[in-house]
C-alpha positions, -999 to +999 in steps of 0.1 A: +000+000+000+013+034-010+021+064+013+007+098+009+029+128+014-001+147+028-024+124+048-060+124+037-083+143+061-112+124+077-145+140+069-161+152+102-197+147+113-215+170+089-243+195+094-272+195+070-283+229+055-319+238+057-341+227+028-351+253+003-385+268+005-404+291-017-394+327-012-358+318-001-330+338-016-306+319-038-273+331-054-259+325-089-221+326-092-194+314-115-164+302-094-146+286-124-152+290-161-178+315-175-211+303-190-212+301-228-233+333-230-250+359-208-283+344-220-275+314-198-276+337-167-310+351-179-324+316-184-310+303-151-325+333-132-359+326-148-356+288-140-350+295-103-375+323-101-402+300-117-394+275-089-404+301-064-370+314-052-357+350-049-328+351-073-296+371-067-269+372-094-234+375-081-217+408-087-190+392-108-210+364-124-208+382-158-171+388-157-147+372-182-109+366-180-100+343-208-110+307-198-120+320-163-151+337-151-133+369-141-102+374-120-094+351-091-102+379-068-136+385-084-146+348-083-133+345-047-153+376-037-186+362-049-183+328-032-169+344+000-198+368+003-222+339-004-208+317+023-208+345+048-243+356+041-271+348+066-298+355+040-286+335+010-299+299+015-284+283-016-255+288-040-258+276-076-230+276-101-233+286-137-206+262-150-177+240-140-149+241-166-117+251-148-106+275-121-119+264-087-085+252-076-070+286-081-091+301-052-096+269-032-072+277-004-088+312+002-125+302+003-139+308+038-156+274+041-157+279+079-185+304+074-208+275+065-208+264+101-224+297+111-244+302+079-254+268+066-266+267+030-270+245+001-241+244-024-246+225-057-219+218-083-200+192-102-170+187-125-144+213-116-165+222-086-157+188-070-129+205-051-153+231-036-178+203-026-150+186-007-140+219+009-176+222+021-172+188+038-138+191+052-137+227+064-173+237+063-186+206+080-215+207+057-233+183+034-229+197-002-245+184-034-229+169-065-254+180-091-260+199-123-247+233-131-272+259-141-259+260-177-267+223-180-301+226-163-313+252-187-298+237-219-321+221-244-305+187-238-312+185-201-336+156-194-365+161-170-349+133-149-321+157-140-342+187-131-368+166-111-340+149-091-324+183-085-356+199-071-364+169-049-330+170-033-327+207-026-363+211-013-360+180+009-388+161-007-391+127+010-390+110-024-353+121-027-346+091-005-343+059-024-330+048-058-312+074-079-326+054-109-361+067-102-377+078-136-344+072-154-349+061-190-315+065-205-301+039-229-266+035-213-266+001-196-262+000-158-244-031-147-228-047-117-192-057-122-189-071-087-219-081-067-227-072-031-245-047-009-227-022+012-236+011+031-214+040+037-209+078+034-210+091-002-177+107-012-163+115-046-171+135-077-151+140-109-122+115-110-097+139-126-104+166-101-102+142-072-068+130-083-057+166-087-062+171-050-039+143-039-012+158-016-033+188-007-054+195+024-086+190+003-080+153-004-105+134+018-100+101+035-120+075+016-121+049+043-155+031+045-170+053+019-192+047-011-169+063-037-188+078-066-169+088-097-175+102-132-155+119-159-158+132-194-137+131-226-109+111-211-095+082-231-096+048-213-058+049-208-062+082-190-089+068-167-065+039-161-037+063-151-060+082-127-072+050-110-037+036-109-026+068-091-052+062-064-043+026-062-006+033-058-013+056-028-035+030-012-068+048-009-091+028-032-084-003-011-101+014+018-135+021+003-166-001+007-179+001-028-177+020-062-207+038-076-195+047-111-215+072-132-217+081-169-182+085-183-193+105-213-170+104-244-145+083-225-137+060-255-114+058-284-123+068-319-139+040-339-108+033-359-087+028-328-112+011-305-108-025-318-072-028-306-075-009-273-091-014-239-125+000-233-136+019-202-152-012-190-120-032-195-101-006-174-126-007-146-125-045-146-087-046-145-082-019-120-111-022-095-126-057-097-096-073-080-103-052-049-134-074-043-157-044-035-192-040-049-190-021-082-218-006-103-210+011-136-233+034-157-253+050-129-271+082-140-248+110-129-221+129-146-215+150-177-248+139-192-284+149-198-290+124-169-273+138-138-289+129-105-281+152-075-261+133-048-257+145-012-219+144-005-213+131+030-247+116+034-253+079+039-261+057+009-264+020+001-247+006-030-267-024-041-245-041-067-269-071-068-296-049-083-272-024-100-284+006-080-274+034-056-299+042-029-299+074-010-306+066+027-311+100+041-320+135+030-291+159+027-311+188+041-330+194+073 
């Protein structure tokens, strides 16, 4: 088993933010990359307003700085003000992309202890989700960005699961496959049933945190992972890194989502390993329950998952079951 230069931090007992109710104030920010257009902000504001929330757009949400949504100082200012606010009850991100890591060390996650609130994000925002857990002692939510929610390709499965989770609807407990009608097969690669704390996010981002104070201990967790546009050999490299430092051996089970566009081009595919081959070679020997193809990730089908809450991975039925609400 490998040795980490910076020991993973155990996730503490987490607080749950209050569920969203009609009339609550919610904030739109862009902590990483900018949305594809300002129209996305308009559509996102309307989407949240139609759901009954009072929408506030971050002061710097429309800023641009190349591939970033404004200067580091601007993006940091918006998320810092959001976390310190006693009136903002939820923070929604316009897009992932790239940039969260540049401000990660300066984000005042400790403010969430005094001002608990819902934070939803995915992809590059994986690092912020883990900061909410480790420093903010708060359940956060791996879920769709606003740009994906208001895109024409977003399936109603995604928006319904998102609303159920943030409003604390009792039907958010149970199978994440509820009402899923995608065509990607969901399969068990190793059978078994196990229960643990949900930890994870985007695989590339998780590996990028190794050696930093934001890399979480994965002991006894249900590790959920997804990625996008990474060739199978790159997925192999990322999993091998985590195997070499000895953390994957400590999890209870693997809930693997939709690894969109993680394949070779048709002309190359016949002679190379598939994503499924890589998962089988790297993870099956660990003897943990594994389910591949669950509906979350960079896809029109992206269930909202409460990071740090308890879940059951049922690899006999190829399902992930949320055991508790992520909000109070």
